[in-house]
N, CA, C and O of each residue as an XYZ file, in Angstrom:
644
protein
N       0.795     -1.614     -0.012
C      -0.096      0.252     -0.105
C       0.710      1.326     -0.252
O       0.555      2.270     -1.027
N       1.677      1.121      0.617
C       2.697      2.480      0.776
C       3.595      2.796     -0.332
O       4.303      3.803     -0.326
N       3.568      1.747     -1.505
C       4.248      2.044     -2.754
C       3.306      2.288     -3.673
O       3.707      2.713     -4.757
N       1.750      2.073     -3.468
C       0.968      2.415     -4.329
C      -0.331      1.374     -5.165
O      -1.327      1.349     -5.887
N       0.579      0.677     -4.430
C      -0.364     -1.155     -4.893
C      -1.322     -1.395     -4.170
O      -1.399     -1.015     -3.001
N      -2.394     -2.221     -4.912
C      -3.348     -2.573     -3.955
C      -3.265     -3.855     -3.097
O      -3.279     -4.983     -3.589
N      -3.190     -3.626     -1.944
C      -3.261     -4.663     -0.827
C      -4.388     -5.680     -0.988
O      -4.025     -6.628     -0.291
N      -5.384     -5.937     -1.456
C      -5.972     -7.139     -1.807
C      -5.561     -7.609     -3.533
O      -6.506     -8.171     -4.087
N      -4.461     -7.466     -4.293
C      -4.241     -8.317     -5.026
C      -2.791     -9.029     -5.077
O      -1.714     -8.435     -5.034
N      -2.961    -10.248     -5.166
C      -1.413    -10.641     -5.115
C      -0.975    -11.129     -6.066
O      -1.642    -12.028     -6.579
N       0.257    -10.758     -6.657
C       1.087    -11.085     -7.586
C       1.974    -12.019     -7.437
O       2.618    -11.920     -6.393
N       2.236    -12.893     -8.113
C       3.508    -13.777     -7.825
C       4.548    -13.436     -8.736
O       4.478    -12.638     -9.671
N       5.693    -14.242     -8.303
C       6.710    -14.326     -9.489
C       7.641    -15.664     -8.743
O       7.530    -15.821     -7.527
N       8.448    -16.493     -9.467
C       8.710    -17.081     -9.712
C      10.041    -17.701    -10.684
O       9.903    -17.597    -11.903
N      10.706    -18.035    -10.405
C      12.255    -18.499    -11.362
C      12.530    -19.583    -11.270
O      12.617    -19.850    -10.072
N      12.860    -20.958    -12.259
C      13.020    -21.936    -11.989
C      12.047    -22.961    -11.531
O      10.991    -23.183    -12.122
N      12.451    -23.594    -10.427
C      11.078    -24.259     -9.575
C      10.447    -23.242     -9.258
O       9.239    -23.186     -9.487
N      11.131    -22.184     -8.647
C      10.021    -21.874     -8.435
C       8.311    -20.729     -9.260
O       7.347    -20.150     -8.760
N       8.699    -20.903    -10.326
C       8.120    -20.504    -11.658
C       7.172    -21.568    -11.883
O       5.952    -21.402    -11.909
N       7.696    -22.527    -12.023
C       6.736    -24.183    -11.621
C       6.042    -23.997    -10.503
O       4.894    -23.680    -10.817
N       6.177    -24.039     -9.389
C       5.515    -23.743     -8.856
C       4.444    -22.588     -8.201
O       3.798    -22.730     -7.163
N       4.443    -21.260     -9.214
C       3.826    -20.429     -9.185
C       2.597    -20.649    -10.253
O       1.404    -20.358    -10.169
N       3.663    -21.523    -11.696
C       2.143    -21.663    -12.227
C       1.280    -22.851    -11.929
O       0.324    -23.163    -12.639
N       1.685    -23.564    -10.751
C       0.898    -24.769    -10.257
C      -0.291    -23.916     -9.231
O      -1.415    -24.330     -8.945
N       0.340    -22.628     -8.801
C      -0.840    -21.829     -7.721
C      -1.794    -21.689     -8.498
O      -2.838    -22.167     -8.055
N      -1.907    -20.954    -10.061
C      -2.423    -20.837    -10.531
C      -3.439    -21.503    -11.209
O      -4.324    -20.838    -11.748
N      -3.443    -22.712    -11.262
C      -4.200    -24.076    -11.554
C      -4.617    -24.326    -10.615
O      -5.336    -25.317    -10.745
N      -4.576    -23.855     -9.306
C      -5.521    -24.186     -8.391
C      -6.935    -23.806     -7.821
O      -7.185    -22.643     -7.507
N      -7.813    -24.778     -7.703
C      -8.768    -24.252     -7.400
C      -9.141    -23.320     -6.272
O      -9.605    -24.089     -5.430
N      -9.201    -22.056     -5.766
C      -8.805    -21.568     -4.334
C      -9.813    -21.745     -3.503
O      -9.803    -22.004     -2.299
N     -11.289    -21.470     -4.751
C     -12.391    -21.547     -3.614
C     -13.090    -22.731     -3.022
O     -13.695    -22.709     -1.950
N     -12.933    -23.951     -3.951
C     -13.666    -25.304     -3.785
C     -12.340    -25.805     -2.856
O     -12.687    -26.754     -2.152
N     -10.838    -25.415     -2.642
C     -10.021    -26.251     -1.984
C      -9.420    -25.659     -0.778
O      -8.700    -26.199      0.062
N      -9.931    -24.224     -0.862
C      -9.335    -23.326      0.356
C     -10.603    -22.353      1.305
O     -10.845    -22.006      2.461
N     -11.078    -22.246      0.107
C     -12.590    -21.188      0.388
C     -12.193    -19.743      0.471
O     -12.488    -18.947      1.362
N     -11.526    -19.552     -0.531
C     -10.625    -18.396     -0.907
C     -11.584    -17.778     -2.658
O     -11.968    -18.573     -3.516
N     -11.722    -16.494     -2.731
C     -11.678    -16.184     -4.042
C     -11.088    -16.822     -5.142
O      -9.887    -16.941     -4.900
N     -11.362    -17.270     -6.196
C     -11.180    -17.834     -7.307
C     -10.430    -16.779     -8.058
O      -9.862    -17.251     -9.043
N     -10.328    -16.028     -7.961
C      -9.296    -14.951     -8.634
C      -8.550    -13.917     -7.377
O      -8.343    -12.704     -7.344
N      -8.349    -14.724     -6.665
C      -7.160    -14.358     -5.316
C      -5.913    -14.298     -6.429
O      -5.356    -13.235     -6.158
N      -5.457    -14.692     -7.146
C      -4.418    -14.160     -7.465
C      -4.424    -13.041     -8.665
O      -5.567    -12.921     -9.104
N      -3.625    -12.322     -9.218
C      -3.859    -11.196     -9.987
C      -3.406    -11.292    -10.947
O      -3.930    -10.910    -11.993
N      -1.955    -12.004    -10.814
C      -1.215    -12.044    -11.954
C       0.213    -12.280    -11.636
O       0.571    -11.945    -10.507
N       1.161    -12.841    -12.499
C       2.301    -13.393    -12.374
C       3.595    -13.679    -13.549
O       3.448    -14.061    -14.710
N       5.042    -13.322    -12.746
C       5.827    -13.562    -13.698
C       6.254    -14.706    -13.314
O       6.446    -15.014    -12.137
N       6.511    -15.727    -14.701
C       7.016    -16.665    -14.315
C       8.713    -16.797    -15.524
O       8.728    -16.496    -16.717
N       9.721    -17.235    -14.839
C      10.315    -16.784    -15.342
C      11.287    -18.246    -15.476
O      11.491    -18.821    -14.407
N      12.040    -19.021    -17.048
C      12.507    -19.772    -16.415
C      12.482    -21.308    -15.903
O      13.424    -22.031    -15.577
N      10.803    -21.617    -15.950
C      10.210    -22.619    -15.593
C       9.950    -23.643    -15.994
O      10.151    -23.732    -17.205
N       9.377    -24.980    -15.284
C       9.213    -26.314    -15.943
C       7.649    -26.029    -15.775
O       7.184    -25.542    -14.745
N       6.808    -26.416    -17.000
C       5.218    -26.448    -16.846
C       5.117    -27.577    -17.102
O       3.989    -28.059    -17.004
N       5.674    -28.009    -17.315
C       5.071    -29.848    -17.878
C       6.659    -30.661    -17.413
O       7.767    -30.531    -17.932
N       6.160    -31.628    -16.080
C       7.138    -31.749    -15.923
C       7.022    -33.593    -16.199
O       7.173    -34.323    -15.218
N       6.890    -33.893    -16.871
C       7.079    -34.941    -17.866
C       8.802    -34.984    -18.264
O       9.168    -36.159    -18.224
N       9.659    -34.280    -18.539
C      10.511    -34.260    -19.359
C      11.665    -34.472    -17.549
O      12.692    -35.146    -17.479
N      11.130    -33.798    -16.560
C      12.150    -33.944    -15.170
C      11.717    -35.336    -15.099
O      12.799    -35.917    -15.180
N      10.900    -36.161    -15.008
C      10.341    -37.166    -14.948
C      11.313    -38.274    -15.793
O      11.671    -39.306    -15.225
N      11.673    -38.011    -17.054
C      12.356    -38.715    -18.177
C      13.991    -38.540    -17.719
O      14.782    -39.383    -18.141
N      14.470    -37.473    -16.882
C      15.838    -37.127    -17.136
C      16.533    -37.537    -15.549
O      15.868    -37.828    -14.555
N      18.017    -37.469    -15.627
C      18.458    -38.010    -14.180
C      17.978    -37.801    -13.199
O      18.084    -38.724    -12.391
N      17.287    -36.661    -12.765
C      16.203    -36.507    -11.622
C      15.784    -37.482    -11.271
O      16.074    -37.676    -10.091
N      15.077    -38.437    -11.808
C      14.131    -39.380    -11.183
C      14.938    -40.568    -10.585
O      14.328    -41.594    -10.284
N      16.184    -40.483    -10.413
C      16.837    -41.568     -9.834
C      16.719    -40.865     -8.518
O      17.311    -41.538     -7.673
N      16.078    -39.543     -7.887
C      16.066    -39.135     -6.398
C      15.023    -38.628     -6.302
O      14.679    -38.427     -5.138
N      13.854    -38.104     -7.604
C      12.877    -37.443     -6.807
C      11.406    -38.364     -7.865
O      11.265    -38.481     -9.082
N      10.707    -38.764     -6.909
C       9.793    -39.868     -7.429
C       8.351    -39.342     -7.748
O       7.327    -39.184     -7.084
N       8.725    -39.134     -9.080
C       7.057    -38.612    -10.216
C       6.619    -39.770    -10.582
O       7.269    -40.530    -11.300
N       5.006    -40.118     -9.937
C       3.954    -40.918    -10.464
C       3.154    -40.003    -11.494
O       2.829    -38.818    -11.573
N       3.023    -41.027    -12.153
C       1.481    -40.588    -13.286
C       0.621    -39.431    -12.696
O       0.227    -38.510    -13.412
N       0.305    -39.519    -11.191
C      -0.930    -38.676    -10.828
C      -0.260    -37.471    -10.357
O      -0.892    -36.419    -10.262
N       1.121    -37.557    -10.020
C       1.981    -36.157     -9.644
C       2.364    -35.468    -11.030
O       2.686    -34.281    -11.070
N       2.315    -36.213    -12.077
C       2.562    -35.505    -13.172
C       1.553    -34.962    -13.578
O       1.682    -33.797    -13.955
N       0.708    -35.358    -13.623
C      -0.507    -34.634    -14.464
C      -0.655    -33.388    -13.486
O      -0.511    -32.202    -13.783
N      -0.991    -33.961    -12.197
C      -1.302    -32.719    -10.800
C      -1.286    -31.618    -11.335
O      -2.127    -30.748    -11.562
N       0.581    -31.851    -11.652
C       1.656    -30.453    -11.248
C       2.397    -30.036    -12.610
O       3.433    -29.384    -12.745
N       1.627    -30.560    -13.500
C       2.213    -29.598    -14.743
C       0.959    -28.651    -15.079
O      -0.066    -29.209    -15.472
N       0.976    -27.385    -14.961
C       0.439    -26.324    -15.411
C      -0.017    -26.290    -16.921
O      -0.637    -25.284    -17.266
N       0.181    -27.120    -17.716
C       0.456    -26.966    -19.382
C      -0.797    -27.738    -19.331
O      -1.694    -27.440    -20.120
N      -0.941    -28.607    -18.568
C      -2.258    -29.435    -18.257
C      -3.669    -29.142    -17.767
O      -4.657    -29.849    -17.964
N      -3.607    -27.809    -16.992
C      -4.615    -27.190    -16.736
C      -4.719    -25.818    -17.108
O      -5.089    -24.938    -16.330
N      -4.419    -25.649    -18.203
C      -5.014    -23.881    -18.903
C      -5.716    -23.518    -18.316
O      -5.479    -22.709    -17.419
N      -6.846    -23.971    -18.589
C      -8.499    -23.837    -18.370
C      -8.690    -23.078    -16.996
O      -9.560    -22.228    -16.807
N      -7.668    -23.540    -15.969
C      -8.008    -23.091    -14.732
C      -7.103    -21.227    -14.538
O      -7.199    -20.266    -13.776
N      -6.219    -21.647    -15.860
C      -5.476    -20.176    -15.514
C      -6.294    -19.085    -15.976
O      -6.806    -19.319    -17.071
N      -6.699    -17.455    -15.250
C      -7.538    -17.114    -15.786
C      -6.726    -15.306    -15.755
O      -6.917    -14.331    -16.481
N      -5.685    -15.556    -14.399
C      -5.277    -13.907    -14.391
C      -3.725    -13.755    -15.735
O      -3.260    -14.642    -16.451
N      -3.424    -12.677    -15.645
C      -2.460    -12.122    -16.780
C      -1.265    -12.665    -16.753
O      -0.844    -12.329    -15.647
N      -0.179    -13.498    -17.438
C       1.055    -14.296    -17.134
C       1.628    -13.127    -17.887
O       1.087    -12.283    -18.601
N       3.295    -13.383    -17.401
C       4.240    -13.028    -17.898
C       5.204    -14.080    -17.824
O       5.369    -14.782    -16.827
N       5.920    -14.188    -19.035
C       6.432    -15.937    -18.925
C       7.675    -15.474    -19.671
O       7.609    -14.992    -20.802
N       8.779    -15.632    -19.016
C      10.207    -14.942    -19.522
C      11.054    -16.049    -19.834
O      10.396    -17.030    -19.489
N      12.566    -16.589    -20.468
C      13.415    -17.205    -20.348
C      14.648    -16.348    -21.134
O      14.361    -15.505    -21.984
N      15.761    -16.588    -20.840
C      17.098    -16.003    -21.276
C      17.236    -16.668    -22.661
O      16.733    -17.742    -22.991
N      17.958    -15.900    -23.374
C      18.473    -16.827    -24.882
C      19.359    -17.998    -24.737
O      19.239    -18.945    -25.515
N      20.322    -18.000    -23.708
C      21.796    -18.267    -22.993
C      21.233    -19.798    -22.347
O      22.025    -20.737    -22.277
N      19.645    -19.962    -21.838
C      19.057    -21.013    -20.791
C      19.552    -22.242    -21.946
O      20.108    -22.218    -23.043
N      19.062    -23.213    -21.117
C      19.303    -24.930    -21.781
C      18.337    -24.695    -22.436
O      17.668    -23.703    -22.147
N      17.907    -25.653    -23.680
C      17.208    -25.688    -24.651
C      15.703    -26.335    -24.111
O      14.733    -26.192    -24.854
N      15.534    -27.068    -22.760
C      14.119    -26.813    -22.546
C      13.819    -26.230    -21.491
O      12.935    -26.695    -20.772
N      14.612    -24.869    -21.102
C      13.718    -23.979    -20.118
C      12.995    -23.260    -21.498
O      11.792    -23.090    -21.690
N      14.081    -22.916    -22.344
C      13.318    -22.029    -23.521
C      12.374    -22.846    -24.026
O      11.246    -22.366    -24.140
N      12.517    -23.729    -24.289
C      11.054    -24.709    -25.204
C      10.044    -24.923    -24.370
O       8.931    -25.159    -24.841
N      10.275    -24.873    -22.819
C       8.856    -25.008    -22.181
C       8.584    -23.605    -22.257
O       7.626    -23.373    -22.995
N       9.012    -22.775    -21.833
C       8.770    -21.406    -21.681
C       7.533    -21.074    -23.137
O       6.314    -20.924    -23.217
N       8.674    -21.081    -24.092
C       7.924    -20.626    -25.332
C       6.731    -21.677    -25.494
O       5.631    -21.150    -25.658
N       6.760    -23.172    -25.476
C       5.430    -23.644    -25.801
C       3.936    -23.279    -24.343
O       2.727    -23.376    -24.553
N       4.412    -22.995    -23.392
C       3.377    -22.749    -22.139
C       2.740    -21.029    -22.920
O       1.556    -20.810    -23.175
N       3.645    -20.250    -23.104
C       2.959    -19.261    -23.800
C       2.150    -19.247    -24.996
O       1.102    -18.644    -25.227
N       2.925    -20.124    -25.802
C       2.220    -19.793    -26.931
C       0.645    -20.886    -26.977
O      -0.325    -20.700    -27.712
N       0.822    -22.008    -25.946
C      -0.726    -22.679    -25.995
C      -1.607    -21.691    -25.144
O      -2.806    -21.459    -25.302
N      -0.790    -21.183    -24.251
C      -2.109    -20.009    -23.553
C      -2.858    -19.015    -24.102
O      -3.992    -18.575    -23.913
N      -1.430    -18.626    -25.241
C      -1.981    -17.536    -26.557
C      -3.321    -18.359    -26.963
O      -4.482    -17.955    -26.897
N      -2.999    -19.221    -27.262
C      -3.789    -20.332    -28.243
C      -5.463    -20.471    -27.952
O      -6.494    -20.541    -28.622
N      -5.008    -20.463    -26.325
C      -6.953    -20.925    -25.375
C      -7.384    -19.199    -25.814
O      -8.446    -19.053    -26.419
N      -6.611    -18.052    -25.519
C      -7.339    -16.413    -25.725
C      -6.634    -16.056    -24.384
O      -7.186    -15.113    -23.817
N      -5.671    -16.514    -23.803
C      -5.220    -16.314    -22.224
C      -4.194    -14.619    -22.288
O      -3.329    -14.504    -23.157
N      -4.337    -13.997    -21.747
C      -3.519    -12.591    -21.391
C      -1.990    -13.574    -20.984
O      -1.840    -14.378    -20.064
N      -0.972    -13.126    -22.086
C       0.636    -13.345    -21.880
C       1.305    -12.782    -22.458
O       0.991    -12.391    -23.582
N       2.402    -12.546    -21.944
C       3.269    -12.051    -22.133
C       5.006    -12.564    -22.165
O       5.729    -12.594    -21.169
N       5.331    -12.859    -23.271
C       6.267    -13.478    -23.627
C       7.482    -12.693    -23.846
O       7.684    -12.120    -24.917
N       8.584    -12.636    -22.511
C       9.568    -11.829    -22.753
C      10.705    -12.490    -22.957
O      10.563    -13.534    -22.321
N      11.946    -12.499    -23.567
C      12.988    -12.958    -23.858
C      14.228    -11.777    -23.694
O      14.509    -10.729    -24.276
N      14.959    -12.787    -22.247
C      15.910    -11.692    -22.157
C      17.487    -11.334    -22.793
O      18.383    -11.349    -21.949
N      17.778    -11.101    -23.831
C      18.774    -11.429    -24.871
C      20.417    -11.545    -23.729
O      20.764    -10.866    -22.762
N      21.014    -12.606    -24.366
C      22.489    -12.732    -23.736
C      22.507    -12.938    -22.205
O      23.462    -12.706    -21.463
N      20.821    -13.596    -21.722
C      20.879    -14.138    -20.648
C      20.748    -15.888    -20.315
O      19.877    -16.546    -20.884
N      21.567    -16.426    -19.485
C      21.149    -17.482    -18.860
C      20.526    -17.800    -17.975
O      19.964    -16.822    -17.483
N      20.247    -18.975    -17.329
C      19.096    -19.294    -16.302
C      19.895    -18.787    -15.055
O      19.882    -19.617    -14.145
N      20.555    -17.692    -14.788
C      20.762    -16.830    -13.778
C      21.088    -15.259    -13.529
O      21.118    -14.531    -12.536
N      21.295    -15.111    -14.781
C      21.897    -13.900    -15.077
C      20.494    -13.104    -15.523
O      20.523    -11.873    -15.518
N      19.468    -13.685    -15.845
C      17.974    -13.353    -16.296
C      17.431    -12.948    -14.979
O      16.350    -12.360    -15.024
N      17.982    -13.152    -13.774
C      17.436    -12.846    -12.588
C      17.539    -11.301    -12.094
O      16.797    -10.590    -11.416
N      19.104    -11.049    -12.896
C      19.614     -9.520    -12.209
C      18.252     -8.829    -13.049
O      17.517     -8.103    -12.380
N      17.957     -9.035    -14.360
C      16.720     -8.059    -14.776
C      15.548     -7.813    -13.906
O      14.842     -6.805    -13.924
N      15.398     -9.033    -13.010
C      14.260     -8.645    -12.293
C      14.657     -8.259    -10.721
O      13.670     -8.408    -10.002
N      15.519     -7.926    -10.186
C      16.053     -7.221     -9.398
C      16.430     -5.815     -9.800
O      16.712     -5.001     -8.921
N      16.444     -5.607    -10.599
C      16.227     -4.362    -11.039
C      15.263     -3.351    -11.745
O      15.120     -3.292    -12.966
N      14.511     -2.431    -10.678
C      13.484     -2.318    -11.581
C      13.461     -1.770    -12.833
O      12.367     -1.651    -13.385
N      14.542     -1.383    -13.434
C      14.650     -0.783    -14.910
C      14.949     -2.069    -15.641
O      15.186     -1.913    -16.839
N      14.977     -2.881    -15.340
C      15.560     -4.288    -15.632
C      14.265     -4.778    -16.383
O      13.149     -4.390    -16.038
N      14.483     -5.706    -17.493
C      13.110     -6.326    -18.540
C      12.648     -6.870    -17.610
O      11.546     -6.324    -17.569
N      12.671     -7.754    -16.580
C      11.700     -8.557    -15.880
C      11.088     -7.275    -14.915
O       9.878     -7.051    -14.896
N      12.145     -6.390    -14.049
C      11.808     -5.668    -13.290
C      10.511     -4.739    -13.899
O       9.361     -4.902    -13.491
N      10.772     -4.034    -14.634
C       9.649     -3.651    -15.055
C       8.583     -4.135    -15.892
O       7.529     -3.530    -16.091
N       8.788     -4.851    -16.201
C       7.410     -6.136    -16.705
C       6.746     -6.458    -15.295
O       5.527     -6.628    -15.304
N       7.478     -6.568    -13.988
C       6.250     -6.900    -13.081
C       5.837     -5.969    -12.516
O       4.709     -6.037    -12.028
N       6.644     -4.736    -12.385
C       5.777     -3.379    -12.130
C       4.686     -2.681    -12.497
O       3.892     -2.014    -11.834
N       4.782     -3.019    -14.063
C       3.748     -2.580    -15.110
C       2.463     -3.678    -14.924
O       1.283     -3.331    -14.973
N       2.894     -4.970    -14.717
C       1.791     -5.570    -14.419
C       1.072     -5.394    -13.243
O      -0.133     -5.487    -13.011
N       2.087     -5.108    -12.498
C       1.027     -4.559    -10.978
C       0.131     -3.191    -10.887
O      -0.686     -2.961     -9.996
N       0.588     -1.944    -12.478
C       0.289     -0.871    -12.310
C       0.899     -0.008    -11.212
O       0.242      0.768    -10.518
N       2.190     -0.207    -11.116
C       2.935      0.396    -10.578
C       4.923      1.031    -11.061
O       5.974      0.394    -10.998
N       4.811      1.638    -11.245
C       6.134      2.726    -12.087
C       7.273      2.518    -11.098
O       7.279      1.822    -10.082
N       8.029      3.114    -11.507
C       9.520      3.165    -11.001
C      10.518      4.728    -11.576
O      10.921      4.979    -12.712
N      10.643      5.391    -10.540
C      10.733      6.964    -10.972
C      12.165      7.140    -12.097
O      13.347      6.823    -11.966
N      11.552      7.663    -12.989
C      12.561      7.566    -14.364
C      12.249      6.143    -15.194
O      13.203      5.535    -15.679
N      11.419      5.833    -15.283
C      11.247      4.228    -15.939
C      10.482      4.494    -16.820
O      10.641      4.086    -17.971
N       9.189      5.469    -16.322
C       7.942      5.054    -17.213
C       7.927      5.322    -18.839
O       6.980      5.186    -19.614
N       9.350      5.771    -19.124
C       9.070      5.727    -20.564
C       9.786      4.777    -21.039
O      10.043      4.874    -22.239
N      10.421      3.388    -20.180
C      10.826      2.138    -20.701
C       9.639      0.963    -20.557
O       9.805     -0.164    -21.024
N       8.543      1.330    -19.920
C       6.986      0.335    -19.902
C       6.884      0.016    -21.172
O       5.938     -0.668    -21.562
């Protein structure tokens, strides 16, 4: 509220596994499962996440992470897009591994095809970790996008949004 934001609006952001978890949060039935308003989440910035966890199940991680068919289905936001109603920003860096790029692009494309509000951002010359620097910096690519999504500005960056 001190920054001019609406305290009744919750926006999420997440990177990598955090983007996966935030994506799953948007597929949650908040009313049915928790007695909260179904539109409690107003938007999100999801950066370099996994939105279909089947590839994780097929990777070396399967030796120490048990993912059943049920878990794979429940925790793959790509499979529950009909539940997503809030606008999303999906981002990745051009120097990410191919799977992070593919999942980000395909999730954004699938949501767009369903008529959802999606803004796909590509951070040029950024790897999986460098892209976070643009989020931690208000005039950076992701910092600007997150502030704009929430209807907030940052002094001296209005011309950048």
